PyMOL Python script that loads the backbone (N, CA, C, O; Angstrom):
from pymol import cmd

cmd.read_pdbstr("""\
ATOM      1  N   MET A   1       0.859  -1.160   0.408  1.00  0.00           N
ATOM      2  CA  MET A   1       0.022   0.029  -0.059  1.00  0.00           C
ATOM      3  C   MET A   1       0.462   1.455  -0.049  1.00  0.00           C
ATOM      4  O   MET A   1       0.460   1.870   1.110  1.00  0.00           O
ATOM      5  N   VAL A   2       0.867   2.427  -0.978  1.00  0.00           N
ATOM      6  CA  VAL A   2       1.497   2.959  -1.185  1.00  0.00           C
ATOM      7  C   VAL A   2       0.217   4.574  -1.219  1.00  0.00           C
ATOM      8  O   VAL A   2      -0.837   4.688  -1.845  1.00  0.00           O
ATOM      9  N   SER A   3       0.914   5.579  -0.271  1.00  0.00           N
ATOM     10  CA  SER A   3      -0.146   6.759   0.470  1.00  0.00           C
ATOM     11  C   SER A   3       0.321   7.389  -0.947  1.00  0.00           C
ATOM     12  O   SER A   3       1.111   7.183  -1.868  1.00  0.00           O
ATOM     13  N   ALA A   4      -1.229   8.780  -0.288  1.00  0.00           N
ATOM     14  CA  ALA A   4      -1.570   9.320  -1.714  1.00  0.00           C
ATOM     15  C   ALA A   4      -0.474  10.273  -1.901  1.00  0.00           C
ATOM     16  O   ALA A   4      -0.807  10.975  -2.856  1.00  0.00           O
ATOM     17  N   ASP A   5       0.680  10.647  -1.457  1.00  0.00           N
ATOM     18  CA  ASP A   5       1.710  11.068  -1.514  1.00  0.00           C
ATOM     19  C   ASP A   5       3.214  10.400  -1.806  1.00  0.00           C
ATOM     20  O   ASP A   5       4.232  11.089  -1.743  1.00  0.00           O
ATOM     21  N   GLY A   6       3.236   8.790  -2.177  1.00  0.00           N
ATOM     22  CA  GLY A   6       3.675   8.327  -2.610  1.00  0.00           C
ATOM     23  C   GLY A   6       5.047   7.356  -1.739  1.00  0.00           C
ATOM     24  O   GLY A   6       6.146   6.852  -1.968  1.00  0.00           O
ATOM     25  N   LEU A   7       3.674   7.625  -0.221  1.00  0.00           N
ATOM     26  CA  LEU A   7       5.009   6.785   0.767  1.00  0.00           C
ATOM     27  C   LEU A   7       4.353   5.342   0.495  1.00  0.00           C
ATOM     28  O   LEU A   7       3.310   5.002  -0.063  1.00  0.00           O
ATOM     29  N   ILE A   8       5.633   4.468   1.264  1.00  0.00           N
ATOM     30  CA  ILE A   8       5.164   3.434   1.499  1.00  0.00           C
ATOM     31  C   ILE A   8       4.529   2.785   2.324  1.00  0.00           C
ATOM     32  O   ILE A   8       5.350   1.990   2.782  1.00  0.00           O
ATOM     33  N   VAL A   9       3.088   2.540   3.048  1.00  0.00           N
ATOM     34  CA  VAL A   9       2.671   2.236   4.334  1.00  0.00           C
ATOM     35  C   VAL A   9       2.937   0.945   4.499  1.00  0.00           C
ATOM     36  O   VAL A   9       3.388   0.498   5.553  1.00  0.00           O
ATOM     37  N   SER A  10       2.663   0.193   3.405  1.00  0.00           N
ATOM     38  CA  SER A  10       3.319  -1.407   3.859  1.00  0.00           C
ATOM     39  C   SER A  10       3.858  -2.161   2.816  1.00  0.00           C
ATOM     40  O   SER A  10       3.834  -1.699   1.676  1.00  0.00           O
ATOM     41  N   TRP A  11       4.244  -3.040   3.001  1.00  0.00           N
ATOM     42  CA  TRP A  11       5.186  -3.935   2.252  1.00  0.00           C
ATOM     43  C   TRP A  11       4.753  -4.984   1.745  1.00  0.00           C
ATOM     44  O   TRP A  11       5.054  -4.575   0.623  1.00  0.00           O
ATOM     45  N   ASN A  12       3.930  -6.858   1.348  1.00  0.00           N
ATOM     46  CA  ASN A  12       3.796  -7.514   1.988  1.00  0.00           C
ATOM     47  C   ASN A  12       4.936  -9.229   1.311  1.00  0.00           C
ATOM     48  O   ASN A  12       5.482  -9.340   0.213  1.00  0.00           O
ATOM     49  N   PRO A  13       4.919 -10.228   2.431  1.00  0.00           N
ATOM     50  CA  PRO A  13       5.550 -10.856   1.724  1.00  0.00           C
ATOM     51  C   PRO A  13       5.738 -10.959   0.017  1.00  0.00           C
ATOM     52  O   PRO A  13       6.561 -10.749  -0.873  1.00  0.00           O
ATOM     53  N   ALA A  14       4.927 -11.240   0.153  1.00  0.00           N
ATOM     54  CA  ALA A  14       4.381 -11.044  -1.915  1.00  0.00           C
ATOM     55  C   ALA A  14       4.870 -10.051  -2.658  1.00  0.00           C
ATOM     56  O   ALA A  14       5.276 -10.375  -3.774  1.00  0.00           O
ATOM     57  N   MET A  15       4.966  -8.580  -2.248  1.00  0.00           N
ATOM     58  CA  MET A  15       5.782  -7.691  -3.194  1.00  0.00           C
ATOM     59  C   MET A  15       7.137  -7.871  -2.704  1.00  0.00           C
ATOM     60  O   MET A  15       7.897  -7.333  -3.509  1.00  0.00           O
ATOM     61  N   GLU A  16       7.911  -8.503  -1.531  1.00  0.00           N
ATOM     62  CA  GLU A  16       9.061  -8.963  -1.696  1.00  0.00           C
ATOM     63  C   GLU A  16       9.712  -9.728  -3.282  1.00  0.00           C
ATOM     64  O   GLU A  16      10.525  -9.513  -4.182  1.00  0.00           O
ATOM     65  N   HIS A  17       8.512 -10.906  -2.746  1.00  0.00           N
ATOM     66  CA  HIS A  17       8.898 -11.971  -4.112  1.00  0.00           C
ATOM     67  C   HIS A  17       9.643 -11.359  -4.428  1.00  0.00           C
ATOM     68  O   HIS A  17      10.824 -11.231  -4.104  1.00  0.00           O
ATOM     69  N   ILE A  18       8.669 -10.634  -5.512  1.00  0.00           N
ATOM     70  CA  ILE A  18       7.509 -10.345  -6.880  1.00  0.00           C
ATOM     71  C   ILE A  18       9.910  -9.086  -6.959  1.00  0.00           C
ATOM     72  O   ILE A  18      10.886  -9.365  -7.656  1.00  0.00           O
ATOM     73  N   THR A  19       9.762  -8.157  -6.108  1.00  0.00           N
ATOM     74  CA  THR A  19      10.560  -7.390  -6.481  1.00  0.00           C
ATOM     75  C   THR A  19      11.513  -7.290  -5.625  1.00  0.00           C
ATOM     76  O   THR A  19      11.942  -6.139  -5.557  1.00  0.00           O
ATOM     77  N   GLY A  20      12.251  -8.365  -4.634  1.00  0.00           N
ATOM     78  CA  GLY A  20      13.696  -8.760  -4.532  1.00  0.00           C
ATOM     79  C   GLY A  20      13.528  -7.601  -3.329  1.00  0.00           C
ATOM     80  O   GLY A  20      14.153  -8.235  -2.479  1.00  0.00           O
ATOM     81  N   ILE A  21      13.350  -7.031  -3.008  1.00  0.00           N
ATOM     82  CA  ILE A  21      13.314  -6.505  -1.936  1.00  0.00           C
ATOM     83  C   ILE A  21      12.747  -5.929  -0.224  1.00  0.00           C
ATOM     84  O   ILE A  21      11.836  -5.188   0.146  1.00  0.00           O
ATOM     85  N   PRO A  22      13.326  -6.352   0.162  1.00  0.00           N
ATOM     86  CA  PRO A  22      12.824  -6.883   1.605  1.00  0.00           C
ATOM     87  C   PRO A  22      11.993  -5.660   1.961  1.00  0.00           C
ATOM     88  O   PRO A  22      11.993  -4.625   1.296  1.00  0.00           O
ATOM     89  N   ARG A  23      11.284  -5.866   3.069  1.00  0.00           N
ATOM     90  CA  ARG A  23      10.353  -4.693   3.652  1.00  0.00           C
ATOM     91  C   ARG A  23      10.544  -3.882   4.617  1.00  0.00           C
ATOM     92  O   ARG A  23       9.866  -2.950   5.050  1.00  0.00           O
ATOM     93  N   ALA A  24      11.696  -4.394   4.968  1.00  0.00           N
ATOM     94  CA  ALA A  24      12.553  -2.661   5.790  1.00  0.00           C
ATOM     95  C   ALA A  24      13.451  -1.946   5.593  1.00  0.00           C
ATOM     96  O   ALA A  24      14.142  -1.159   6.240  1.00  0.00           O
ATOM     97  N   ARG A  25      13.296  -2.664   3.615  1.00  0.00           N
ATOM     98  CA  ARG A  25      14.217  -1.395   2.997  1.00  0.00           C
ATOM     99  C   ARG A  25      13.115  -0.583   2.338  1.00  0.00           C
ATOM    100  O   ARG A  25      13.257   0.478   1.731  1.00  0.00           O
ATOM    101  N   ALA A  26      11.574  -1.510   2.639  1.00  0.00           N
ATOM    102  CA  ALA A  26      10.763  -0.699   1.573  1.00  0.00           C
ATOM    103  C   ALA A  26      10.308   0.366   2.261  1.00  0.00           C
ATOM    104  O   ALA A  26      10.535   1.559   2.065  1.00  0.00           O
ATOM    105  N   ALA A  27       9.483  -0.287   3.287  1.00  0.00           N
ATOM    106  CA  ALA A  27       8.587   0.611   4.358  1.00  0.00           C
ATOM    107  C   ALA A  27       8.938   2.277   4.954  1.00  0.00           C
ATOM    108  O   ALA A  27       9.788   2.601   5.783  1.00  0.00           O
ATOM    109  N   GLY A  28       7.800   3.298   4.087  1.00  0.00           N
ATOM    110  CA  GLY A  28       8.432   4.539   4.906  1.00  0.00           C
ATOM    111  C   GLY A  28       8.815   5.361   3.756  1.00  0.00           C
ATOM    112  O   GLY A  28       8.571   6.564   3.668  1.00  0.00           O
ATOM    113  N   ARG A  29       9.431   4.654   2.874  1.00  0.00           N
ATOM    114  CA  ARG A  29       9.560   5.121   2.124  1.00  0.00           C
ATOM    115  C   ARG A  29       9.241   5.435   0.623  1.00  0.00           C
ATOM    116  O   ARG A  29       8.615   4.515   0.098  1.00  0.00           O
ATOM    117  N   ALA A  30       9.559   6.702  -0.369  1.00  0.00           N
ATOM    118  CA  ALA A  30       9.335   7.120  -1.450  1.00  0.00           C
ATOM    119  C   ALA A  30       9.333   6.078  -2.721  1.00  0.00           C
ATOM    120  O   ALA A  30      10.280   5.850  -3.475  1.00  0.00           O
ATOM    121  N   CYS A  31       7.971   5.487  -2.759  1.00  0.00           N
ATOM    122  CA  CYS A  31       7.604   3.962  -3.845  1.00  0.00           C
ATOM    123  C   CYS A  31       8.699   4.829  -4.685  1.00  0.00           C
ATOM    124  O   CYS A  31       9.786   4.267  -4.551  1.00  0.00           O
ATOM    125  N   ASP A  32       8.794   5.791  -5.362  1.00  0.00           N
ATOM    126  CA  ASP A  32       9.971   5.918  -6.817  1.00  0.00           C
ATOM    127  C   ASP A  32      10.979   5.785  -6.242  1.00  0.00           C
ATOM    128  O   ASP A  32      11.806   5.413  -7.074  1.00  0.00           O
ATOM    129  N   GLU A  33      11.662   5.912  -4.777  1.00  0.00           N
ATOM    130  CA  GLU A  33      12.501   6.104  -4.484  1.00  0.00           C
ATOM    131  C   GLU A  33      12.889   4.601  -4.438  1.00  0.00           C
ATOM    132  O   GLU A  33      13.670   4.153  -5.278  1.00  0.00           O
ATOM    133  N   VAL A  34      12.399   3.884  -3.549  1.00  0.00           N
ATOM    134  CA  VAL A  34      12.744   2.642  -4.090  1.00  0.00           C
ATOM    135  C   VAL A  34      12.379   2.155  -5.519  1.00  0.00           C
ATOM    136  O   VAL A  34      13.280   1.976  -6.338  1.00  0.00           O
ATOM    137  N   LEU A  35      10.931   1.912  -5.874  1.00  0.00           N
ATOM    138  CA  LEU A  35      10.511   1.026  -6.968  1.00  0.00           C
ATOM    139  C   LEU A  35      11.916   1.352  -8.606  1.00  0.00           C
ATOM    140  O   LEU A  35      12.342   0.567  -9.453  1.00  0.00           O
ATOM    141  N   GLY A  36      12.233   3.077  -8.322  1.00  0.00           N
ATOM    142  CA  GLY A  36      12.547   3.833  -9.878  1.00  0.00           C
ATOM    143  C   GLY A  36      11.232   4.479 -10.693  1.00  0.00           C
ATOM    144  O   GLY A  36      10.117   4.932 -10.436  1.00  0.00           O
ATOM    145  N   LEU A  37      12.124   4.216 -11.876  1.00  0.00           N
ATOM    146  CA  LEU A  37      11.265   4.681 -12.754  1.00  0.00           C
ATOM    147  C   LEU A  37      11.239   3.554 -14.064  1.00  0.00           C
ATOM    148  O   LEU A  37      12.181   3.343 -14.828  1.00  0.00           O
ATOM    149  N   HIS A  38       9.764   2.834 -14.098  1.00  0.00           N
ATOM    150  CA  HIS A  38      10.053   1.617 -14.649  1.00  0.00           C
ATOM    151  C   HIS A  38       9.640   2.394 -16.173  1.00  0.00           C
ATOM    152  O   HIS A  38       9.297   3.564 -16.344  1.00  0.00           O
ATOM    153  N   LEU A  39       9.823   1.206 -17.270  1.00  0.00           N
ATOM    154  CA  LEU A  39       9.325   1.554 -18.345  1.00  0.00           C
ATOM    155  C   LEU A  39       7.405   1.559 -18.801  1.00  0.00           C
ATOM    156  O   LEU A  39       6.789   0.515 -18.589  1.00  0.00           O
ATOM    157  N   GLU A  40       6.779   2.566 -19.295  1.00  0.00           N
ATOM    158  CA  GLU A  40       5.741   2.712 -19.665  1.00  0.00           C
ATOM    159  C   GLU A  40       5.672   1.001 -20.957  1.00  0.00           C
ATOM    160  O   GLU A  40       5.236  -0.136 -20.777  1.00  0.00           O
ATOM    161  N   ASP A  41       6.674   2.019 -22.746  1.00  0.00           N
ATOM    162  CA  ASP A  41       6.170   0.838 -23.043  1.00  0.00           C
ATOM    163  C   ASP A  41       8.193   1.981 -24.152  1.00  0.00           C
ATOM    164  O   ASP A  41       8.912   2.860 -23.678  1.00  0.00           O
ATOM    165  N   ASP A  42       8.279   1.176 -25.769  1.00  0.00           N
ATOM    166  CA  ASP A  42       9.350   1.727 -26.278  1.00  0.00           C
ATOM    167  C   ASP A  42       8.367   2.303 -27.424  1.00  0.00           C
ATOM    168  O   ASP A  42       7.438   1.972 -28.160  1.00  0.00           O
ATOM    169  N   GLY A  43       9.297   3.515 -27.036  1.00  0.00           N
ATOM    170  CA  GLY A  43       9.198   4.575 -27.951  1.00  0.00           C
ATOM    171  C   GLY A  43       9.917   4.543 -29.388  1.00  0.00           C
ATOM    172  O   GLY A  43       9.846   3.434 -29.917  1.00  0.00           O
ATOM    173  N   PRO A  44      10.549   5.457 -30.082  1.00  0.00           N
ATOM    174  CA  PRO A  44      10.904   5.856 -31.294  1.00  0.00           C
ATOM    175  C   PRO A  44      12.598   5.851 -31.154  1.00  0.00           C
ATOM    176  O   PRO A  44      13.485   5.489 -31.927  1.00  0.00           O
ATOM    177  N   GLU A  45      12.611   6.485 -29.656  1.00  0.00           N
ATOM    178  CA  GLU A  45      13.984   6.818 -28.967  1.00  0.00           C
ATOM    179  C   GLU A  45      14.591   5.334 -28.424  1.00  0.00           C
ATOM    180  O   GLU A  45      15.775   5.179 -28.127  1.00  0.00           O
ATOM    181  N   GLY A  46      13.521   4.224 -28.346  1.00  0.00           N
ATOM    182  CA  GLY A  46      14.248   3.422 -27.927  1.00  0.00           C
ATOM    183  C   GLY A  46      12.617   3.881 -25.825  1.00  0.00           C
ATOM    184  O   GLY A  46      11.504   4.373 -26.012  1.00  0.00           O
ATOM    185  N   ARG A  47      13.015   3.592 -24.720  1.00  0.00           N
ATOM    186  CA  ARG A  47      12.156   3.330 -24.044  1.00  0.00           C
ATOM    187  C   ARG A  47      11.795   4.093 -23.221  1.00  0.00           C
ATOM    188  O   ARG A  47      12.542   4.821 -22.568  1.00  0.00           O
ATOM    189  N   THR A  48      10.842   4.046 -23.154  1.00  0.00           N
ATOM    190  CA  THR A  48       9.941   5.553 -22.964  1.00  0.00           C
ATOM    191  C   THR A  48       9.843   5.694 -21.114  1.00  0.00           C
ATOM    192  O   THR A  48       8.659   5.651 -20.780  1.00  0.00           O
ATOM    193  N   PHE A  49      10.918   5.866 -19.741  1.00  0.00           N
ATOM    194  CA  PHE A  49      10.840   6.119 -18.161  1.00  0.00           C
ATOM    195  C   PHE A  49       9.282   6.431 -18.117  1.00  0.00           C
ATOM    196  O   PHE A  49       8.751   6.573 -19.218  1.00  0.00           O
ATOM    197  N   VAL A  50       8.552   6.546 -17.091  1.00  0.00           N
ATOM    198  CA  VAL A  50       7.636   7.288 -16.335  1.00  0.00           C
ATOM    199  C   VAL A  50       7.914   6.809 -15.260  1.00  0.00           C
ATOM    200  O   VAL A  50       8.233   5.631 -15.099  1.00  0.00           O
ATOM    201  N   PRO A  51       7.804   7.909 -14.115  1.00  0.00           N
ATOM    202  CA  PRO A  51       7.121   8.068 -12.602  1.00  0.00           C
ATOM    203  C   PRO A  51       5.971   6.590 -12.442  1.00  0.00           C
ATOM    204  O   PRO A  51       5.567   6.041 -13.467  1.00  0.00           O
ATOM    205  N   LEU A  52       5.669   6.229 -11.438  1.00  0.00           N
ATOM    206  CA  LEU A  52       4.495   5.388 -11.249  1.00  0.00           C
ATOM    207  C   LEU A  52       3.404   6.378 -11.240  1.00  0.00           C
ATOM    208  O   LEU A  52       3.483   7.597 -11.392  1.00  0.00           O
ATOM    209  N   ARG A  53       2.529   5.751 -11.068  1.00  0.00           N
ATOM    210  CA  ARG A  53       0.826   6.941 -10.928  1.00  0.00           C
ATOM    211  C   ARG A  53       0.116   6.998  -9.993  1.00  0.00           C
ATOM    212  O   ARG A  53      -1.012   6.751 -10.419  1.00  0.00           O
ATOM    213  N   PHE A  54       0.082   7.160  -9.048  1.00  0.00           N
ATOM    214  CA  PHE A  54      -0.497   7.265  -7.742  1.00  0.00           C
ATOM    215  C   PHE A  54      -2.089   8.898  -8.155  1.00  0.00           C
ATOM    216  O   PHE A  54      -3.199   8.834  -7.628  1.00  0.00           O
ATOM    217  N   ASP A  55      -1.929   9.343  -8.526  1.00  0.00           N
ATOM    218  CA  ASP A  55      -3.191  10.467  -9.387  1.00  0.00           C
ATOM    219  C   ASP A  55      -4.492   9.886  -9.614  1.00  0.00           C
ATOM    220  O   ASP A  55      -5.385  10.218  -8.834  1.00  0.00           O
ATOM    221  N   GLU A  56      -4.757   9.072 -10.549  1.00  0.00           N
ATOM    222  CA  GLU A  56      -5.988   8.316 -10.466  1.00  0.00           C
ATOM    223  C   GLU A  56      -6.024   7.009  -9.708  1.00  0.00           C
ATOM    224  O   GLU A  56      -5.302   6.185  -9.146  1.00  0.00           O
ATOM    225  N   ALA A  57      -7.777   7.402 -10.135  1.00  0.00           N
ATOM    226  CA  ALA A  57      -7.536   5.869  -9.773  1.00  0.00           C
ATOM    227  C   ALA A  57      -7.352   4.404 -11.566  1.00  0.00           C
ATOM    228  O   ALA A  57      -7.128   4.642 -12.753  1.00  0.00           O
ATOM    229  N   GLY A  58      -7.546   3.336 -10.970  1.00  0.00           N
ATOM    230  CA  GLY A  58      -7.607   2.434 -11.793  1.00  0.00           C
ATOM    231  C   GLY A  58      -6.342   1.823 -12.500  1.00  0.00           C
ATOM    232  O   GLY A  58      -5.762   2.837 -12.890  1.00  0.00           O
ATOM    233  N   SER A  59      -5.891   1.183 -12.730  1.00  0.00           N
ATOM    234  CA  SER A  59      -4.978  -0.505 -13.283  1.00  0.00           C
ATOM    235  C   SER A  59      -3.985   0.436 -14.051  1.00  0.00           C
ATOM    236  O   SER A  59      -4.678   1.273 -14.630  1.00  0.00           O
ATOM    237  N   HIS A  60      -2.642   0.653 -14.303  1.00  0.00           N
ATOM    238  CA  HIS A  60      -1.818   0.625 -14.708  1.00  0.00           C
ATOM    239  C   HIS A  60      -0.512  -0.383 -15.082  1.00  0.00           C
ATOM    240  O   HIS A  60      -0.243  -0.881 -13.989  1.00  0.00           O
ATOM    241  N   ASP A  61       0.340  -0.880 -15.973  1.00  0.00           N
ATOM    242  CA  ASP A  61       0.997  -1.763 -16.205  1.00  0.00           C
ATOM    243  C   ASP A  61       2.622  -1.315 -16.124  1.00  0.00           C
ATOM    244  O   ASP A  61       2.987  -0.719 -17.137  1.00  0.00           O
ATOM    245  N   VAL A  62       3.400  -1.452 -15.352  1.00  0.00           N
ATOM    246  CA  VAL A  62       4.255  -1.130 -15.453  1.00  0.00           C
ATOM    247  C   VAL A  62       5.980  -2.243 -15.811  1.00  0.00           C
ATOM    248  O   VAL A  62       6.214  -3.334 -15.291  1.00  0.00           O
ATOM    249  N   LEU A  63       6.827  -1.553 -16.734  1.00  0.00           N
ATOM    250  CA  LEU A  63       8.035  -2.940 -16.371  1.00  0.00           C
ATOM    251  C   LEU A  63       8.335  -3.036 -15.299  1.00  0.00           C
ATOM    252  O   LEU A  63       8.458  -1.926 -14.781  1.00  0.00           O
ATOM    253  N   LEU A  64       8.645  -4.310 -14.268  1.00  0.00           N
ATOM    254  CA  LEU A  64       9.780  -3.627 -12.888  1.00  0.00           C
ATOM    255  C   LEU A  64      10.940  -4.325 -12.836  1.00  0.00           C
ATOM    256  O   LEU A  64      11.063  -5.523 -13.088  1.00  0.00           O
ATOM    257  N   THR A  65      11.929  -3.445 -12.453  1.00  0.00           N
ATOM    258  CA  THR A  65      13.501  -4.148 -13.129  1.00  0.00           C
ATOM    259  C   THR A  65      13.343  -5.001 -11.026  1.00  0.00           C
ATOM    260  O   THR A  65      12.892  -4.227 -10.181  1.00  0.00           O
ATOM    261  N   ARG A  66      13.727  -6.381 -10.583  1.00  0.00           N
ATOM    262  CA  ARG A  66      13.980  -6.587  -9.731  1.00  0.00           C
ATOM    263  C   ARG A  66      15.320  -6.221  -9.627  1.00  0.00           C
ATOM    264  O   ARG A  66      16.041  -5.534 -10.350  1.00  0.00           O
ATOM    265  N   THR A  67      15.568  -7.008  -8.250  1.00  0.00           N
ATOM    266  CA  THR A  67      17.108  -6.801  -7.815  1.00  0.00           C
ATOM    267  C   THR A  67      18.679  -7.355  -8.313  1.00  0.00           C
ATOM    268  O   THR A  67      19.811  -6.873  -8.268  1.00  0.00           O
ATOM    269  N   ASP A  68      18.127  -8.533  -8.767  1.00  0.00           N
ATOM    270  CA  ASP A  68      18.640  -8.887  -9.722  1.00  0.00           C
ATOM    271  C   ASP A  68      18.850  -8.653 -10.804  1.00  0.00           C
ATOM    272  O   ASP A  68      19.845  -9.041 -11.416  1.00  0.00           O
ATOM    273  N   GLY A  69      18.018  -8.021 -11.221  1.00  0.00           N
ATOM    274  CA  GLY A  69      18.124  -7.707 -12.671  1.00  0.00           C
ATOM    275  C   GLY A  69      16.924  -8.035 -13.692  1.00  0.00           C
ATOM    276  O   GLY A  69      16.495  -7.434 -14.677  1.00  0.00           O
ATOM    277  N   SER A  70      16.683  -8.819 -13.274  1.00  0.00           N
ATOM    278  CA  SER A  70      15.531  -9.568 -14.433  1.00  0.00           C
ATOM    279  C   SER A  70      14.643  -8.632 -15.031  1.00  0.00           C
ATOM    280  O   SER A  70      15.034  -7.542 -14.612  1.00  0.00           O
ATOM    281  N   GLU A  71      13.486  -8.414 -15.913  1.00  0.00           N
ATOM    282  CA  GLU A  71      12.570  -7.866 -16.017  1.00  0.00           C
ATOM    283  C   GLU A  71      10.877  -8.184 -15.160  1.00  0.00           C
ATOM    284  O   GLU A  71      10.845  -9.361 -14.802  1.00  0.00           O
ATOM    285  N   ARG A  72      10.170  -7.774 -14.960  1.00  0.00           N
ATOM    286  CA  ARG A  72       8.074  -8.054 -15.074  1.00  0.00           C
ATOM    287  C   ARG A  72       7.948  -7.045 -14.647  1.00  0.00           C
ATOM    288  O   ARG A  72       8.339  -6.249 -13.794  1.00  0.00           O
ATOM    289  N   TRP A  73       6.842  -7.338 -15.974  1.00  0.00           N
ATOM    290  CA  TRP A  73       5.563  -6.566 -15.807  1.00  0.00           C
ATOM    291  C   TRP A  73       4.591  -6.740 -14.917  1.00  0.00           C
ATOM    292  O   TRP A  73       4.196  -7.901 -15.016  1.00  0.00           O
ATOM    293  N   ILE A  74       3.923  -6.068 -13.973  1.00  0.00           N
ATOM    294  CA  ILE A  74       2.991  -6.088 -13.055  1.00  0.00           C
ATOM    295  C   ILE A  74       2.069  -5.232 -12.632  1.00  0.00           C
ATOM    296  O   ILE A  74       2.448  -4.146 -12.194  1.00  0.00           O
ATOM    297  N   ARG A  75       0.813  -5.521 -12.674  1.00  0.00           N
ATOM    298  CA  ARG A  75      -0.081  -3.943 -12.367  1.00  0.00           C
ATOM    299  C   ARG A  75      -0.384  -3.710 -11.355  1.00  0.00           C
ATOM    300  O   ARG A  75      -0.220  -4.559 -10.479  1.00  0.00           O
ATOM    301  N   TYR A  76      -0.924  -2.525 -11.073  1.00  0.00           N
ATOM    302  CA  TYR A  76      -0.796  -1.522 -10.134  1.00  0.00           C
ATOM    303  C   TYR A  76      -1.860  -1.129 -10.273  1.00  0.00           C
ATOM    304  O   TYR A  76      -2.258  -0.699 -11.355  1.00  0.00           O
ATOM    305  N   THR A  77      -2.960  -1.208  -8.642  1.00  0.00           N
ATOM    306  CA  THR A  77      -4.569  -0.481  -8.943  1.00  0.00           C
ATOM    307  C   THR A  77      -4.017   0.300  -8.042  1.00  0.00           C
ATOM    308  O   THR A  77      -3.040   0.105  -7.320  1.00  0.00           O
ATOM    309  N   SER A  78      -5.219   1.832  -8.217  1.00  0.00           N
ATOM    310  CA  SER A  78      -5.037   3.049  -7.323  1.00  0.00           C
ATOM    311  C   SER A  78      -6.255   3.045  -7.228  1.00  0.00           C
ATOM    312  O   SER A  78      -7.088   2.997  -8.134  1.00  0.00           O
ATOM    313  N   ASN A  79      -6.416   3.102  -6.018  1.00  0.00           N
ATOM    314  CA  ASN A  79      -8.189   3.137  -5.626  1.00  0.00           C
ATOM    315  C   ASN A  79      -7.959   4.407  -4.504  1.00  0.00           C
ATOM    316  O   ASN A  79      -7.003   4.703  -3.787  1.00  0.00           O
ATOM    317  N   LEU A  80      -9.514   5.102  -4.742  1.00  0.00           N
ATOM    318  CA  LEU A  80      -9.976   6.284  -3.881  1.00  0.00           C
ATOM    319  C   LEU A  80     -10.127   5.556  -2.827  1.00  0.00           C
ATOM    320  O   LEU A  80     -10.327   4.367  -3.077  1.00  0.00           O
ATOM    321  N   MET A  81     -10.090   5.983  -1.211  1.00  0.00           N
ATOM    322  CA  MET A  81     -10.111   5.732  -0.397  1.00  0.00           C
ATOM    323  C   MET A  81     -10.435   6.941   0.285  1.00  0.00           C
ATOM    324  O   MET A  81      -9.833   7.968  -0.027  1.00  0.00           O
ATOM    325  N   PRO A  82     -11.722   6.958   1.597  1.00  0.00           N
ATOM    326  CA  PRO A  82     -11.740   8.189   2.675  1.00  0.00           C
ATOM    327  C   PRO A  82     -10.741   8.464   2.838  1.00  0.00           C
ATOM    328  O   PRO A  82      -9.800   7.687   3.002  1.00  0.00           O
ATOM    329  N   SER A  83     -10.683  10.560   2.825  1.00  0.00           N
ATOM    330  CA  SER A  83      -9.943  10.412   4.254  1.00  0.00           C
ATOM    331  C   SER A  83     -10.147  11.531   5.140  1.00  0.00           C
ATOM    332  O   SER A  83     -10.958  12.373   4.755  1.00  0.00           O
ATOM    333  N   ARG A  84      -9.445  11.754   6.501  1.00  0.00           N
ATOM    334  CA  ARG A  84     -10.119  11.492   7.787  1.00  0.00           C
ATOM    335  C   ARG A  84     -11.020  12.960   7.860  1.00  0.00           C
ATOM    336  O   ARG A  84     -11.618  13.360   8.859  1.00  0.00           O
ATOM    337  N   GLU A  85     -10.946  13.702   6.424  1.00  0.00           N
ATOM    338  CA  GLU A  85     -11.677  15.329   6.531  1.00  0.00           C
ATOM    339  C   GLU A  85     -13.311  14.670   5.626  1.00  0.00           C
ATOM    340  O   GLU A  85     -14.125  15.574   5.444  1.00  0.00           O
ATOM    341  N   GLY A  86     -13.767  13.236   5.100  1.00  0.00           N
ATOM    342  CA  GLY A  86     -14.519  12.977   4.725  1.00  0.00           C
ATOM    343  C   GLY A  86     -14.041  13.329   3.211  1.00  0.00           C
ATOM    344  O   GLY A  86     -15.128  13.081   2.688  1.00  0.00           O
ATOM    345  N   GLY A  87     -13.304  13.683   2.233  1.00  0.00           N
ATOM    346  CA  GLY A  87     -13.254  13.785   0.926  1.00  0.00           C
ATOM    347  C   GLY A  87     -12.503  12.130   0.531  1.00  0.00           C
ATOM    348  O   GLY A  87     -12.272  11.192   1.294  1.00  0.00           O
ATOM    349  N   ALA A  88     -12.213  12.288  -1.259  1.00  0.00           N
ATOM    350  CA  ALA A  88     -11.897  11.259  -1.523  1.00  0.00           C
ATOM    351  C   ALA A  88      -9.989  11.175  -1.274  1.00  0.00           C
ATOM    352  O   ALA A  88      -9.482  12.283  -1.097  1.00  0.00           O
ATOM    353  N   ARG A  89      -9.484  10.552  -1.268  1.00  0.00           N
ATOM    354  CA  ARG A  89      -7.273  10.528  -1.815  1.00  0.00           C
ATOM    355  C   ARG A  89      -7.434   8.983  -2.507  1.00  0.00           C
ATOM    356  O   ARG A  89      -8.009   8.023  -1.994  1.00  0.00           O
ATOM    357  N   VAL A  90      -6.634   9.044  -4.053  1.00  0.00           N
ATOM    358  CA  VAL A  90      -6.188   8.015  -3.609  1.00  0.00           C
ATOM    359  C   VAL A  90      -4.766   7.559  -3.039  1.00  0.00           C
ATOM    360  O   VAL A  90      -3.750   8.095  -2.597  1.00  0.00           O
ATOM    361  N   VAL A  91      -5.157   6.530  -3.241  1.00  0.00           N
ATOM    362  CA  VAL A  91      -3.961   5.137  -1.900  1.00  0.00           C
ATOM    363  C   VAL A  91      -3.519   4.103  -3.582  1.00  0.00           C
ATOM    364  O   VAL A  91      -4.405   4.220  -4.428  1.00  0.00           O
ATOM    365  N   SER A  92      -2.769   3.548  -3.850  1.00  0.00           N
ATOM    366  CA  SER A  92      -2.062   2.444  -3.794  1.00  0.00           C
ATOM    367  C   SER A  92      -1.558   0.973  -3.559  1.00  0.00           C
ATOM    368  O   SER A  92      -0.416   0.651  -3.889  1.00  0.00           O
TER     369      SER A  92
END
""", "prot")
cmd.dss("prot")
cmd.show_as("cartoon", "prot")
cmd.util.cbc("prot")
cmd.orient("prot")
């Protein structure tokens, strides 16, 4: 789980397995700092890298480079969750 401001709130064993990054190294840090920038698609000049998106609800596909250097496509979902003030905020 990632907060609306992009900080990793929770990092479960499945994310450890998928990324190769232990929970202690991920929790509380900025998601983009932990995972880096990821391939959105191949453009005419080669790979185009973009940050993960937390500004809107929906599913997004990204190419993740694991700690061992292997690459893996993953899909993450951002969802609206109520804020303490009663409005909505996006979290992933």
